[in-house]
LUMVEXPA-486947 format. One record per residue (C-alpha): residue in one letter; x, y, z. Coordinates in steps of 0.02 Angstrom, whole numbers, plus 50000, padded with zeros to 5 digits. Each point is the difference from the previous one (the first is absolute). Example, Ala and Ser with C-alpha at 12.3 -4.5 7.8 and 13.67 -1.06 7.14 Angstrom:
BEGIN
{a, {50615, 49775, 50390}},
{s, {50069, 50172, 49967}},
This chain:
BEGIN
{m, {42886, 44273, 44240}},
{k, {50099, 50147, 49974}},
{n, {50161, 50014, 50075}},
{t, {50025, 50172, 50103}},
{f, {50182, 49950, 50065}},
{k, {50070, 50180, 50011}},
{v, {50211, 49972, 50031}},
{f, {50095, 50177, 50034}},
{g, {50149, 50048, 49925}},
{i, {50162, 49930, 50088}},
{v, {50149, 50083, 49993}},
{a, {50179, 49909, 50133}},
{f, {50133, 50110, 50086}},
{a, {50147, 49910, 49929}},
{a, {49922, 49887, 49849}},
{m, {49842, 50036, 49892}},
{v, {49876, 49855, 49997}},
{v, {49902, 49977, 49858}},
{l, {49805, 49979, 50030}},
{g, {50000, 49827, 49897}},
{f, {49810, 49901, 49960}},
{t, {50017, 49810, 49910}},
{a, {49890, 49855, 49922}},
{c, {49989, 49895, 50112}},
{g, {50098, 49823, 50015}},
{n, {50144, 50127, 49920}},
{a, {50116, 49977, 50129}},
{l, {50159, 50091, 50041}},
{t, {50134, 49873, 49961}},
{e, {50162, 50014, 49889}},
{p, {50139, 49867, 49966}},
{p, {50155, 49994, 50111}},
{d, {50130, 50140, 49989}},
{q, {49872, 50069, 49884}},
{p, {49953, 50206, 50033}},
{v, {49825, 50038, 50070}},
{i, {49902, 50030, 49884}},
{f, {49811, 50117, 50058}},
{d, {49849, 50003, 49907}},
{p, {49935, 50171, 49930}},
{p, {49872, 50064, 50153}},
{d, {49793, 49969, 49950}},
{r, {49884, 50095, 50108}},
{n, {49840, 49891, 49947}},
{e, {50070, 49821, 50049}},
{v, {49964, 49898, 50173}},
{h, {50089, 49847, 50033}},
{r, {49923, 49865, 50076}},
{g, {50126, 49909, 50110}},
{a, {50205, 50036, 50049}},
{l, {50117, 49973, 49893}},
{r, {50131, 49852, 50056}},
{a, {50176, 50002, 50052}},
{e, {50127, 49937, 49900}},
{p, {50153, 49941, 50107}},
{i, {50158, 49954, 49898}},
{a, {50152, 49951, 50082}},
{a, {50153, 50063, 49985}},
{a, {50100, 49810, 50015}},
{a, {49938, 49825, 50024}},
{p, {49995, 49943, 50208}},
{a, {50138, 49917, 50004}},
{t, {50143, 50155, 49942}},
{p, {49914, 50141, 50050}},
{r, {50061, 50162, 49917}},
{i, {50122, 50092, 50133}},
{r, {50016, 50188, 49953}},
{d, {50103, 50047, 50166}},
{s, {50086, 49919, 50150}},
{f, {50115, 50057, 50112}},
{i, {50070, 49950, 50186}},
{d, {49917, 50122, 50142}},
{g, {50008, 50002, 50193}},
{c, {50121, 49941, 50108}},
{r, {50114, 49826, 50027}},
{e, {50037, 50012, 50159}},
{t, {49829, 50004, 50102}},
{g, {49923, 49878, 49877}},
{e, {49913, 50128, 49903}},
{l, {50112, 49986, 49844}},
{r, {49847, 49968, 49852}},
{n, {49994, 49964, 49826}},
{w, {49890, 50136, 49898}},
{y, {49908, 49962, 49814}},
{v, {49907, 50096, 49914}},
{i, {49918, 49893, 49847}},
{d, {49878, 50028, 49841}},
{a, {49834, 49907, 50047}},
{g, {49945, 50077, 49828}},
{r, {49834, 50123, 49958}},
{i, {49828, 49961, 50018}},
{y, {49914, 50095, 49852}},
{n, {49801, 50067, 50044}},
{s, {50048, 50026, 50171}},
{l, {49869, 50083, 50080}},
{l, {50088, 50165, 50053}},
{m, {49841, 50075, 50107}},
{y, {49825, 50017, 49994}},
{l, {49842, 50124, 50041}},
{g, {49863, 49907, 50075}},
{p, {49913, 49877, 49972}},
{i, {49820, 50096, 50013}},
{e, {49844, 49913, 49969}},
{n, {49841, 50040, 49895}},
{i, {49850, 49957, 50073}},
{g, {49884, 50091, 49901}},
{a, {49914, 50132, 50113}},
{g, {50097, 50143, 49928}},
{e, {50133, 50098, 49951}},
{l, {50179, 49941, 50096}},
{t, {50168, 50078, 49982}},
{m, {50153, 49929, 50040}},
{s, {50144, 50174, 50044}},
{r, {50170, 49977, 50091}},
{h, {49945, 49991, 50172}},
{l, {49965, 49810, 50000}},
{e, {50188, 49972, 49938}},
{e, {50155, 49998, 50120}},
{i, {50187, 50034, 49959}},
{t, {50037, 49830, 50038}},
{a, {49895, 49913, 49868}},
{v, {50172, 49993, 49885}},
{e, {50090, 49899, 50134}},
{r, {49860, 49872, 50042}},
{s, {49966, 49975, 49805}},
{s, {50148, 49977, 49956}},
{t, {50051, 49892, 50145}},
{n, {49868, 49884, 49974}},
{t, {50027, 49974, 49805}},
{a, {50156, 49941, 50045}},
{a, {49985, 49893, 50134}},
{t, {49845, 49901, 49870}},
{s, {50138, 50000, 49868}},
{i, {50159, 49901, 50071}},
{a, {49989, 49819, 50095}},
{v, {50149, 49911, 50077}},
{t, {50009, 49806, 49977}},
{e, {49980, 49868, 50152}},
{g, {50042, 49863, 49906}},
{v, {49977, 49895, 49806}},
{g, {49847, 50069, 49928}},
{r, {49936, 50124, 50140}},
{t, {50008, 50184, 50048}},
{v, {49908, 50094, 50121}},
{g, {49974, 50199, 49961}},
{l, {50150, 50149, 50100}},
{d, {49866, 50045, 50116}},
{t, {49995, 49791, 50093}},
{a, {50163, 50003, 49965}},
{i, {50073, 50155, 50090}},
{e, {49858, 49944, 50142}},
{a, {50117, 49840, 50001}},
{s, {50134, 50120, 50024}},
{f, {49944, 50019, 50187}},
{s, {50041, 49850, 50029}},
{v, {50175, 49981, 49951}},
{g, {50040, 50176, 50101}},
{f, {50055, 50114, 49840}},
{d, {49961, 50175, 49985}},
{k, {49891, 50056, 49857}},
{i, {49953, 50145, 49924}},
{f, {49874, 50020, 49906}},
{t, {49964, 50136, 49874}},
{a, {49947, 50100, 49865}},
{g, {50166, 50094, 50009}},
{l, {50035, 50139, 49869}},
{s, {50151, 49945, 49958}},
{v, {50144, 49893, 50062}},
{g, {50117, 50148, 50045}},
{v, {49890, 50053, 50131}},
{t, {49957, 49839, 50061}},
{l, {50205, 49961, 50034}},
{t, {49990, 50170, 50070}},
{e, {49873, 50026, 50116}},
{r, {49944, 49847, 50042}},
{v, {50157, 49877, 49983}},
{e, {50122, 50153, 50058}},
{s, {50157, 49928, 49873}},
{t, {50116, 50140, 49924}},
{r, {49948, 49909, 49875}},
{s, {49920, 50071, 49805}},
{f, {49910, 49939, 49880}},
{q, {50015, 50060, 49799}},
{t, {49829, 49916, 49904}},
{e, {50044, 49942, 49805}},
{s, {49911, 50088, 49887}},
{g, {49833, 50003, 49952}},
{r, {49979, 49932, 50197}},
{s, {49940, 50092, 50144}},
{s, {50115, 50142, 50067}},
{e, {50029, 50124, 50152}},
{t, {49889, 50119, 49914}},
{s, {49824, 49899, 50011}},
{a, {49980, 50050, 50183}},
{t, {49976, 50175, 49933}},
{f, {49875, 49923, 49837}},
{m, {49907, 49891, 50157}},
{e, {49978, 50173, 50103}},
{g, {49939, 50089, 49852}},
{l, {49860, 49880, 49953}},
{t, {49936, 49968, 50148}},
{r, {49980, 50161, 50051}},
{s, {49930, 50052, 49796}},
{v, {49868, 49850, 50060}},
{t, {49938, 50070, 50171}},
{d, {49969, 50166, 49926}},
{a, {49948, 49989, 49824}},
{t, {49861, 49848, 50003}},
{q, {49837, 50000, 50023}},
{i, {49860, 49866, 49895}},
{t, {49834, 50015, 50014}},
{i, {49849, 49862, 49954}},
{g, {49815, 50049, 49941}},
{r, {49856, 49891, 50044}},
{e, {49991, 49913, 49825}},
{d, {50169, 49940, 50001}},
{p, {50030, 49801, 50040}},
{i, {49975, 49967, 50158}},
{g, {50162, 49900, 50063}},
{f, {50176, 50088, 50096}},
{y, {50116, 50130, 49924}},
{r, {50166, 50038, 50034}},
{v, {50155, 50099, 49888}},
{a, {50167, 49886, 49983}},
{w, {50150, 50059, 49948}},
{y, {50129, 49880, 49933}},
{n, {50198, 49977, 49964}},
{t, {50140, 49917, 49987}},
{s, {50096, 49939, 50153}},
{d, {50191, 49925, 50022}},
{v, {50008, 49873, 50169}},
{y, {50154, 49997, 50085}},
{f, {50048, 49865, 50154}},
{l, {50127, 50071, 50097}},
{i, {50017, 49871, 50128}},
{s, {50162, 49988, 50149}},
{t, {50069, 49816, 50030}},
{s, {50133, 49939, 50156}},
{e, {50162, 50009, 49931}},
{d, {49995, 49829, 49954}},
{r, {49863, 49996, 49906}},
{q, {49900, 49876, 50088}},
{t, {49879, 50123, 50103}},
{l, {49882, 50131, 49954}},
{k, {50002, 50134, 50071}},
{s, {49901, 50131, 49920}},
{w, {49899, 50010, 49845}},
{d, {49898, 50161, 49909}},
{v, {49916, 50021, 49870}},
{i, {50011, 50150, 49899}},
{v, {49857, 50029, 49870}},
{a, {50069, 50178, 49909}},
{q, {49887, 50089, 49869}},
{r, {50044, 50032, 49822}},
{n, {49994, 50191, 49958}},
{e, {50074, 50023, 49837}},
{r, {49813, 49976, 49935}},
{s, {49826, 50078, 50059}},
{p, {49900, 49854, 50091}},
{l, {49852, 49935, 49904}},
{v, {49821, 50073, 50094}},
{r, {49849, 49896, 49973}},
{i, {49808, 50012, 50076}},
{e, {49945, 49823, 50039}},
{f, {49843, 49905, 50038}},
{s, {49940, 49858, 50108}},
{p, {49790, 49954, 49992}},
{y, {50035, 49871, 50159}},
{d, {50140, 50038, 50150}},
{r, {50120, 50161, 50019}},
{y, {50133, 49857, 49963}},
{f, {50124, 50050, 49829}},
{d, {50087, 49847, 49982}},
{n, {50185, 50059, 49950}},
{t, {50077, 49830, 50029}},
{p, {50161, 49952, 49906}},
{t, {49961, 49898, 49823}},
{s, {50076, 49819, 50016}},
{s, {50191, 50057, 50011}},
{l, {50063, 50051, 50164}},
{i, {50178, 50055, 50076}},
{v, {50067, 49849, 50064}},
{f, {50146, 49971, 50114}},
{n, {50068, 49815, 50083}},
{d, {49985, 49996, 50163}},
{g, {50166, 50010, 50073}},
{f, {50074, 50075, 49859}},
{w, {50116, 50133, 50107}},
{r, {50106, 49826, 50065}},
{t, {50066, 49998, 49797}},
{l, {50049, 50186, 50001}},
{p, {50173, 50038, 49946}},
{p, {50073, 50088, 50128}},
{p, {50031, 50198, 49995}},
{e, {50166, 50073, 49987}},
{d, {50068, 50070, 50152}},
{s, {49999, 50161, 50029}},
{f, {50036, 50176, 50096}},
{t, {49913, 50203, 50012}},
{l, {50093, 50153, 49965}},
{t, {49947, 50115, 50112}},
{t, {50050, 50192, 49920}},
{t, {49959, 50137, 50119}},
{v, {50032, 50165, 49967}},
{n, {50067, 50151, 50114}},
{g, {49989, 50163, 49939}},
{g, {49969, 50081, 49839}},
{g, {49992, 49865, 49873}},
{r, {49950, 49834, 49917}},
{i, {50090, 49819, 49957}},
{e, {49995, 49933, 49822}},
{r, {50004, 49816, 50016}},
{n, {50060, 49875, 49854}},
{p, {49922, 49869, 50002}},
{n, {49815, 50056, 50070}},
{g, {49980, 49856, 50073}},
{m, {49840, 49946, 50070}},
{v, {49907, 50112, 50105}},
{g, {49850, 50032, 50120}},
{l, {49886, 50137, 49976}},
{d, {49985, 50040, 50158}},
{n, {50198, 50039, 50013}},
{p, {50074, 50013, 49839}},
{y, {50183, 50038, 50094}},
{v, {49988, 49810, 50049}},
{a, {50048, 49879, 49856}},
{r, {50037, 49819, 49989}},
{y, {50143, 49910, 49893}},
{n, {50043, 49838, 49965}},
{t, {50158, 49920, 50090}},
{g, {50167, 50055, 49892}},
{a, {49913, 50139, 49938}},
{t, {50095, 50167, 49938}},
{v, {49923, 50158, 50041}},
{s, {50061, 50175, 49948}},
{l, {49941, 50151, 50097}},
{i, {50029, 50171, 49972}},
{a, {49955, 50133, 50098}},
{i, {49961, 50173, 49934}},
{p, {49974, 50154, 50093}},
{n, {49874, 50109, 49976}},
{d, {50019, 50221, 49975}},
{g, {50083, 50052, 50136}},
{y, {50086, 49836, 50053}},
{r, {50168, 49914, 50016}},
{f, {50004, 49803, 50005}},
{d, {50097, 49986, 50161}},
{r, {50023, 49803, 50036}},
{w, {49931, 49817, 50015}},
{t, {49952, 49937, 50160}},
{g, {49931, 49848, 50062}},
{t, {49969, 49823, 49986}},
{g, {50132, 49925, 49861}},
{a, {50034, 50210, 49976}},
{p, {50181, 50044, 49905}},
{t, {50152, 50033, 50105}},
{g, {50162, 50107, 49991}},
{n, {49984, 50109, 49849}},
{s, {49859, 49894, 49913}},
{a, {49880, 50059, 50135}},
{n, {50027, 50161, 49886}},
{m, {49932, 49946, 49834}},
{a, {49843, 50038, 49928}},
{g, {50002, 49855, 49906}},
{i, {50019, 49830, 50061}},
{t, {49979, 49812, 49987}},
{v, {49945, 49861, 50125}},
{t, {49978, 49817, 49972}},
{m, {49839, 49940, 50105}},
{s, {50089, 49862, 50149}},
{r, {49888, 50071, 50130}},
{d, {49862, 50101, 50039}},
{l, {50068, 50180, 49977}},
{e, {49957, 50178, 50068}},
{l, {50084, 50137, 49932}},
{t, {49957, 50200, 49991}},
{a, {50063, 50120, 49903}},
{n, {50036, 50166, 50096}},
{f, {50000, 50184, 49939}},
{i, {50047, 50150, 50056}},
{t, {49963, 50171, 49975}},
{e, {50090, 50100, 49856}},
{h, {50004, 50201, 49979}},
{t, {49988, 50087, 49866}},
{l, {50127, 50146, 49964}},
{t, {49951, 50134, 49904}},
{t, {50140, 50140, 49941}},
{n, {49945, 50157, 49911}},
{v, {50109, 50137, 49902}},
{n, {49908, 50160, 50021}},
{v, {49927, 50077, 49821}},
{v, {50094, 50158, 49981}},
{g, {50191, 49909, 50084}},
{r, {50106, 49888, 49910}},
{g, {50079, 49875, 50104}},
{t, {50011, 49827, 50025}},
{i, {49980, 49873, 50165}},
{t, {50109, 49835, 50043}},
{r, {49935, 49890, 50142}},
{s, {50074, 49842, 50072}},
{p, {49982, 49888, 50001}},
{d, {49879, 50022, 49839}},
{q, {49860, 49893, 50003}},
{p, {49820, 50006, 49947}},
{n, {49920, 49951, 50166}},
{y, {50076, 49995, 50182}},
{s, {49988, 49886, 50155}},
{p, {49964, 50078, 50173}},
{n, {50155, 50089, 50091}},
{t, {50094, 50003, 49839}},
{q, {50084, 50160, 50009}},
{v, {50014, 50089, 49799}},
{r, {50141, 50149, 49958}},
{l, {49935, 50131, 49887}},
{t, {50120, 50140, 49915}},
{a, {49921, 50114, 49909}},
{n, {50115, 50062, 49880}},
{p, {50000, 50162, 49882}},
{i, {50030, 50030, 49832}},
{g, {50094, 50150, 49926}},
{r, {49984, 50177, 50084}},
{y, {49840, 49904, 50102}},
{r, {50013, 49980, 50190}},
{f, {49927, 49876, 50145}},
{a, {49877, 50106, 50064}},
{n, {49907, 49895, 50121}},
{w, {49871, 49819, 50032}},
{t, {49834, 50009, 50006}},
{g, {49870, 49862, 49997}},
{d, {50013, 49862, 50148}},
{l, {50117, 50032, 50099}},
{p, {50035, 49904, 50130}},
{a, {50021, 50114, 50163}},
{g, {50183, 50036, 50047}},
{v, {50052, 49991, 49843}},
{n, {50080, 50166, 49925}},
{a, {49912, 50082, 49837}},
{y, {50133, 50087, 49975}},
{n, {50124, 49878, 49965}},
{p, {50032, 49948, 49826}},
{t, {50052, 49798, 50074}},
{i, {49864, 49945, 50135}},
{t, {49961, 49820, 50052}},
{v, {49841, 49935, 50038}},
{t, {49924, 49868, 50078}},
{m, {49872, 49887, 49903}},
{n, {49831, 49954, 50121}},
{s, {49885, 50077, 49876}},
{n, {49967, 50054, 49822}},
{l, {50089, 50148, 49954}},
{t, {49979, 50153, 49859}},
{l, {50167, 50125, 50020}},
{t, {50035, 50131, 49890}},
{a, {50167, 50080, 49964}},
{n, {49984, 50228, 49988}},
{f, {50154, 50070, 49871}},
{g, {50008, 50165, 49941}},
{f, {50104, 50114, 49891}},
{e, {50105, 50049, 50118}},
{r, {50036, 50188, 50000}},
{n, {50165, 50117, 50079}},
{y, {50044, 50177, 50041}},
{i, {50197, 50050, 50038}},
{i, {50011, 50129, 50130}},
{e, {50226, 50055, 50003}},
{f, {50054, 50111, 50108}},
{l, {50181, 50028, 49938}},
{e, {50034, 50202, 50047}},
{p, {50111, 49968, 50164}},
{r, {49916, 50132, 50113}},
{s, {49879, 49966, 50166}},
{n, {49827, 49976, 50030}},
{q, {49940, 49983, 49855}},
{s, {49815, 49941, 49961}},
{r, {49882, 49923, 49834}},
{t, {49811, 49927, 50060}},
{l, {49944, 49846, 49877}},
{p, {49898, 50052, 49840}},
{p, {49796, 49968, 50029}},
{f, {50008, 49872, 49854}},
{v, {50074, 49873, 50111}},
{r, {49881, 49863, 50042}},
{y, {50016, 49894, 50150}},
{p, {50050, 49876, 50059}},
{a, {50186, 50093, 49940}},
{t, {50171, 49923, 50028}},
{i, {50131, 50123, 50062}},
{e, {50163, 49945, 49963}},
{v, {50151, 50152, 50077}},
{y, {50181, 49982, 49915}},
{a, {50127, 50111, 50097}},
{l, {50178, 50037, 49990}},
{g, {50107, 50069, 50135}},
{a, {50129, 50139, 49930}},
{g, {50181, 49940, 49956}},
{g, {50149, 50073, 50086}},
{g, {50129, 50107, 49920}},
{g, {50175, 49951, 49955}},
{q, {50170, 50086, 50080}},
{s, {50118, 50117, 49886}},
{g, {50146, 49933, 49926}},
{s, {50189, 50073, 50063}},
{r, {50172, 50047, 49923}},
{t, {50166, 50011, 50065}},
{t, {50082, 50145, 49983}},
{g, {50161, 50070, 49904}},
{g, {50077, 49908, 49843}},
{t, {50096, 50057, 49843}},
{l, {49991, 49965, 49810}},
{g, {49987, 49836, 49970}},
{t, {49985, 49953, 50190}},
{q, {49837, 49880, 50040}},
{s, {49887, 50063, 50123}},
{r, {49933, 49872, 50139}},
{r, {49824, 50025, 49992}},
{g, {49854, 49930, 50135}},
{t, {49806, 49949, 49954}},
{g, {49843, 50032, 50127}},
{g, {49890, 49850, 50053}},
{a, {49818, 49993, 49936}},
{g, {49846, 50035, 50082}},
{g, {49872, 49896, 50054}},
{g, {49860, 49906, 49906}},
{g, {49832, 50055, 50086}},
{a, {49873, 49877, 50089}},
{a, {49842, 49956, 49866}},
{a, {49806, 49929, 50074}},
{f, {49852, 49931, 49956}},
{m, {49859, 50010, 50100}},
{q, {49799, 49933, 49933}},
{f, {49825, 50015, 50069}},
{t, {49806, 50009, 49933}},
{i, {49885, 50129, 50033}},
{g, {49840, 49922, 49975}},
{g, {49942, 49819, 49992}},
{h, {49949, 49885, 50138}},
{n, {50144, 50063, 50111}},
{n, {49957, 50195, 49983}},
{p, {49797, 50009, 49984}},
{s, {49983, 50176, 50037}},
{p, {50179, 50085, 49880}},
{p, {49979, 50184, 49997}},
{p, {49996, 50078, 49840}},
{p, {50125, 50010, 49864}},
{e, {50026, 50147, 50011}},
{q, {50017, 50012, 50198}},
{v, {50159, 49893, 49996}},
{t, {50145, 50107, 50004}},
{f, {50209, 49949, 49953}},
{i, {50100, 50094, 50125}},
{v, {50175, 49966, 49912}},
{t, {50169, 50081, 50053}},
{v, {50133, 49954, 49883}},
{g, {50168, 49992, 50060}},
{t, {50140, 50116, 49909}},
{g, {50186, 49906, 49945}},
{g, {50129, 50040, 50110}},
{p, {50133, 50118, 49921}},
{g, {50191, 49948, 49932}},
{g, {50152, 50094, 50085}},
{n, {50034, 50139, 49923}},
{r, {50182, 50026, 50065}},
{d, {50147, 50058, 49902}},
{n, {50160, 49989, 50103}},
{g, {50148, 49952, 49910}},
{s, {50082, 49982, 50159}},
{s, {49892, 49876, 50064}},
{q, {49993, 49797, 49975}},
{i, {49819, 49991, 50050}},
{g, {49852, 50070, 49935}},
{a, {49849, 50078, 50071}},
{p, {49881, 49877, 50056}},
{g, {49831, 49982, 49902}},
{d, {49839, 50033, 50094}},
{n, {49850, 49864, 50054}},
{g, {49842, 49974, 49889}},
{g, {49838, 50044, 50082}},
{e, {49869, 49892, 50041}},
{t, {49839, 49981, 49915}},
{r, {49817, 49960, 50066}},
{v, {49841, 50003, 49948}},
{n, {49839, 49991, 50093}},
{v, {49803, 49962, 49965}},
{l, {49865, 49965, 50096}},
{g, {50118, 49965, 50160}},
{h, {50114, 49890, 49914}},
{v, {50187, 50050, 50014}},
{l, {50115, 49938, 49882}},
{a, {50200, 50089, 50043}},
{v, {50158, 49941, 49915}},
{a, {50164, 50064, 50025}},
{g, {50133, 50084, 49881}},
{g, {50184, 49954, 49979}},
{r, {50157, 50061, 50098}},
{g, {50118, 50121, 49922}},
{g, {50166, 49920, 49936}},
{g, {50162, 50022, 50095}},
{t, {50036, 50108, 50148}},
{a, {50121, 50147, 50070}},
{t, {50128, 49869, 50016}},
{a, {49969, 49843, 49898}},
{t, {49956, 49955, 49807}},
{g, {49867, 49874, 50024}},
{g, {49814, 49958, 49928}},
{g, {49855, 50064, 50081}},
{g, {49874, 49876, 50058}},
{g, {49830, 49983, 49913}},
{g, {49825, 50052, 50049}},
{g, {49941, 49839, 50147}},
{a, {49847, 49919, 49995}},
{s, {49823, 50039, 50033}},
{q, {49902, 49996, 50134}},
{r, {49829, 49914, 49968}},
{p, {49855, 50091, 50055}},
{p, {49906, 49951, 50133}},
{r, {49843, 49969, 49905}},
{i, {50053, 49929, 49864}},
{e, {50019, 49797, 49958}},
{a, {50159, 49949, 49986}},
{n, {49938, 49900, 49800}},
{n, {49955, 50182, 49971}},
{w, {50165, 50082, 50062}},
{s, {50207, 49989, 49929}},
{s, {50152, 50096, 50010}},
{s, {50187, 49996, 49938}},
{p, {50159, 50114, 50065}},
{g, {50094, 50070, 49893}},
{g, {50197, 49961, 49946}},
{s, {50149, 50065, 50059}},
{g, {50102, 50135, 49907}},
{g, {50169, 49941, 49918}},
{s, {50145, 50047, 50139}},
{g, {50135, 50143, 49903}},
{l, {50192, 50003, 49998}},
{a, {50111, 50113, 50112}},
{g, {50132, 50074, 49957}},
{g, {49951, 49927, 49810}},
{g, {50130, 49914, 49886}},
{s, {50128, 50045, 49852}},
{t, {49900, 49961, 49846}},
{n, {49936, 50110, 49890}},
{n, {49833, 49930, 49989}},
{f, {49872, 49974, 50170}},
{t, {49832, 49944, 50009}},
{s, {49879, 50078, 50110}},
{s, {49912, 49920, 50153}},
{r, {49839, 49911, 49963}},
{g, {49846, 50044, 50117}},
{g, {49883, 49872, 50054}},
{t, {49856, 49945, 49964}},
{a, {49811, 50060, 50037}},
{g, {49893, 49873, 50055}},
{t, {49893, 49873, 49902}},
{i, {49833, 49929, 50024}},
{s, {49903, 49854, 49914}},
{r, {49861, 50017, 50035}},
{g, {49802, 50044, 49918}},
{s, {49981, 50111, 49834}},
{i, {50192, 50056, 50001}},
{n, {50126, 49884, 50000}},
{p, {50101, 50017, 50035}},
{f, {50052, 50197, 50090}},
{g, {50138, 50063, 50035}},
{g, {50155, 49940, 49970}},
{g, {50035, 50142, 49860}},
{l, {50183, 50014, 49956}},
{t, {50154, 50115, 50056}},
{m, {50117, 50113, 49935}},
{y, {50173, 50030, 49991}},
{l, {50148, 50065, 49892}},
{h, {50146, 49926, 49933}},
{s, {50150, 50130, 49973}},
{l, {50086, 50000, 49841}},
{n, {50194, 50037, 49957}},
{t, {50011, 50183, 49939}},
{n, {50102, 50141, 50048}},
{n, {49885, 50140, 50064}},
{g, {49853, 49873, 50023}},
{r, {49851, 50032, 50114}},
{y, {49875, 49893, 50051}},
{s, {49913, 50106, 50128}},
{v, {49813, 49958, 49970}},
{r, {49906, 50058, 50158}},
{n, {49834, 49950, 50049}},
{h, {49962, 49888, 49863}},
{p, {49822, 49917, 50007}},
{a, {50008, 49810, 50083}},
{a, {49868, 49896, 49973}},
{p, {49851, 50009, 50142}},
{g, {50088, 49956, 50157}},
{t, {50149, 49945, 49951}},
{g, {50161, 50054, 50088}},
{g, {50096, 50129, 49924}},
{s, {50191, 49960, 49919}},
{g, {50161, 50053, 50102}},
{g, {50113, 50116, 49909}},
{f, {50150, 49975, 49948}},
{g, {50186, 50085, 49987}},
{r, {50020, 50131, 49832}},
{h, {50160, 50006, 49925}},
{h, {50048, 50164, 49955}},
{c, {50199, 50003, 49979}},
{n, {50080, 50144, 49886}},
{s, {50204, 50088, 49987}},
{r, {49948, 50097, 50154}},
{g, {49987, 49845, 50115}},
{d, {49799, 50072, 50072}},
{s, {49908, 49892, 50111}},
{g, {49860, 49887, 49930}},
{h, {49822, 50028, 50104}},
{g, {49889, 49851, 50039}},
{n, {49845, 49986, 49904}},
{y, {49794, 49999, 50099}},
{a, {49953, 49858, 49994}},
{f, {49782, 49962, 49973}},
{s, {49864, 50013, 50092}},
{g, {49863, 49852, 50056}},
{g, {49852, 50003, 49905}},
{d, {49855, 50035, 50071}},
{g, {49855, 49901, 50055}},
{m, {49828, 49954, 49927}},
{v, {49837, 49968, 50026}},
{r, {49879, 49900, 49883}},
{i, {49837, 49934, 50057}},
{v, {49885, 49891, 49884}},
{v, {49809, 49991, 50031}},
{r, {49925, 49844, 49938}},
{w, {49816, 49945, 49968}},
{l, {49886, 49899, 49890}},
{e, {49844, 50038, 49875}},
{l, {49882, 49868, 50052}},
């Protein structure tokens, strides 16, 4: 009879399924603790009958091998249970699944394809194999099968679960609802067996087809897959271990090798005997009563609020469905580290058993398991602040506090610091509303990520001076000035003139003449104002050539010119003139100093008074300084041969802006020498701008004829002046 079996290729999604045929009676067996070795496929063989399962117990019936034990439940409600994961052993030649059987009666060609098979074949086959491989003793020399033992369990009222589960961990989490995790040892089934079984089942149902010809032997045919299975008991008992609460049998397929595939033939009936050989996995009835009690344990639940994660060491026994809940034995110490994600910062621990005080803010903590703990690591959003300096500028940016990231609502102070001739221009970028972009020091509130650029430009300036004392002079800005431009105006009032000197009449050769000095003039006031053309406060400025400065420079007051030898009081000096600047409606006026002396007195002249702030100039952009008073003279003089004139008052001094200081020049004065026929009458000597003129002193002229001496002329006050500095930045 000719064999016409056709088996199409099978490819598993998670594991490769190799199609293999062995000679009749060549069972897939292996010694305990040895790897599974599959025969190479032989497509020309059909095997009579099924392989017999070979169970290998993990331990003697009286001493079960406990892989894990723990306590779960609530003692107060009487639901506390002892749980045990027991290594029952392994089953070689375990029937994994099969396709068929299909009967050939010789009537024609038959096809057995995937629509005859169901996904549940794996679970059904594995369950049947395990049920026939395990026995429970009922007395001396008598054992009963697992099915019988499970049926008897209903009489004592405990829960039973009998499943061909894919892993111990799945059963613990899905059926027992425990937080326990179970890690298998090397060489046994692992949590990945679920993927393996899913891929295997899918590949078989999608790709298997067998065709049987009319000339093939009459009988029943099937395709069978054999594997090695690991078997576990998962039982729970009362707290005193005297009552069995539940019993779960878990059959977990190994996935480190591809299953053995066989085409099997039975000539008589559709029954293919896969029952185990004489050896069985046997457990003593009531063995749970002698199991050692598990160590008491507690759960540690860790959750995260915000962006971050928690690392535990050790990780503990963790359930597959909730990796944030771990179980530890009593007294175990666990290290926890809160690790923030990018853009977050760890804030504090909260929850049951959380540290208090400053320890709550420490990312790394250690807890001792003496009760169930629930800890939450709280993370808060942090924002980044990126600061840049524009490419063509030179400068630095300082921040306070200086951090890589900031918590919400943190206020950060930024200061732009120019270098050399560069000056700060403005801030650009994510500037919050209400922050002045033209202020080099700003404060921002961190409620989002911000990127800010400090723009620096090379400072250019243009200076206009008005030194000639006359009215209504005018100049305009040159066209090369760029906006925004800062205008600095410096002005000095003119100084007052000094009072002339005097001398008494008469005298003969050898007698002492009596001389008098005049009072000095006061200094003119100084003033400063600053404003900006263009920029955010003046978005539509006139072009530079239309910005006109109208300037009046005050004239220094003339000194007294009386030369009357019969008078003891010299002629008083005149007041200095006012200096005034008018540009774009901003008017800066500064007073001149008063002249020295009067017709009846030799007192010094008063200094020019303080300027008034222009109405549209802010207080921080204006300042003024009064001039100094002139020195007093001496009426009638003395009889000494040496005498010094009174000193004129200094001009006001401004320490603002680009010219620092401005004003405050030196005054002029004379000193008389003791020489006969000496004349010291320097008239209208040029004084420093804005300073008061010195008073004159009595000239000594004595000869044998007894001619009268004459009073000297006084100095005039210094003229006023205006200096304008225009500054702008080239970006």
